[in-house]
N, C-alpha and C positions, 0 to 999 in steps of 0.2 A: 722039633726045632733043633736038630742036630747042628753042631758047629758053632753055637753061640753059648755064652756063659749063662749060668742060672738066673742072674739078675736081668739080663737082656731078654731071656726067654720068658720070665715072668711078666715083664713090662709088655712084651709083644702079645702074650696071651691075654692080658687085660684089655688090650686095644682091639683085638680081633673079635668079631661077633661071636657070641656064645654059641649060636646055632646058625649055620648057614642054611638058607632055605632056597632051593633052586627055583621055587615057584614065585619068588618075589619079583615084582616088575621093576623095570628101569624106565625112567621118564627123561626125555631130552627136550629142553626148551630152547628154541632158536630165536635169534634176533632180540636178545635182551639188551636194552640200552646200557651203555657203559656206566652211566651214573647209577642206574638201578643195581647193577652187579656190584659196583663199588660200595654202595650203601649196605647191601646184604652181606658182603664180605666183612665190612666194618662191624656190623652187628654180630656176626659169627665170631669175629676175633674178640669182641668185648665179652662174649659169653664163653670164651675159651673153647670154641668149637671150630671144626673145619666148615667151609661153606656148605659142603654136602650134608654134614651132620645137622647144621642149623636149618637148612631147607627141608630136610626130612622131618625134623621135629615140627616145623611150621606146617608142613603138609598134613602130618598126622593130626595136629590140633585143628586145622581147618576142616578136615574130613570128620572129626569127632563132633563138631558143632553142626546143628541143623541149619540149612539155608533158610532164607526169608520165606520162600514158598512153603516149605515144610512147617515152619513156625505158624504161618497164617492158617494152613490147613488144620493143624492141631488146635489152634484157638477156635476156629469155626466148629470143629468137631466137639470140642469141650462145651462151647456155648450151646450147641444143639443138644448135647447129652444132658446139660443142666436145665434146659428148657427155660432160660431166662428171657423175660420179655420186657426188660427195661429199655426205654429210649435213651438216646445220648443225653438229652436234656435232663432226664431223671437221674442218670448216673452223675452228671455234673452237679445237680442240685444236692444229692447225697454227699458228694465229695465236699462241696462248699459248706454244707451244714456241719460236717465233722471238723472243719477248720475253725469254726467260731468258738 
C-alpha cells in the first residue's frame, strides 16, 4: 500500500479480505423490488455493514440451516432408526398426562 500513510494503510488492511479466494462465486440477482432493496439496505446500515456484507452474511446463514425437506427427511430417518410405534393419539395422550 505504497503512497498512503501508516494509519490509512492499517485501516485499509483491516477492511480488505484476509485471504482472497479466486474460486469464490459471485451471484447477481435481477429485478429486486425497490422496497425490498431499500429494506435490506436499511438493515445493513443498522448493522454497520454494506449491503453486500449484509447479504453475504444472510446467505451464509441461510445455507448453514437445513431446509424443510432436509429436516423432514432427518426426522423420518430418526423415527425409523428408533423404531417408535406410537400413534399420534398416544403421543398427545402422553403429552396431556404430563401437563396435569
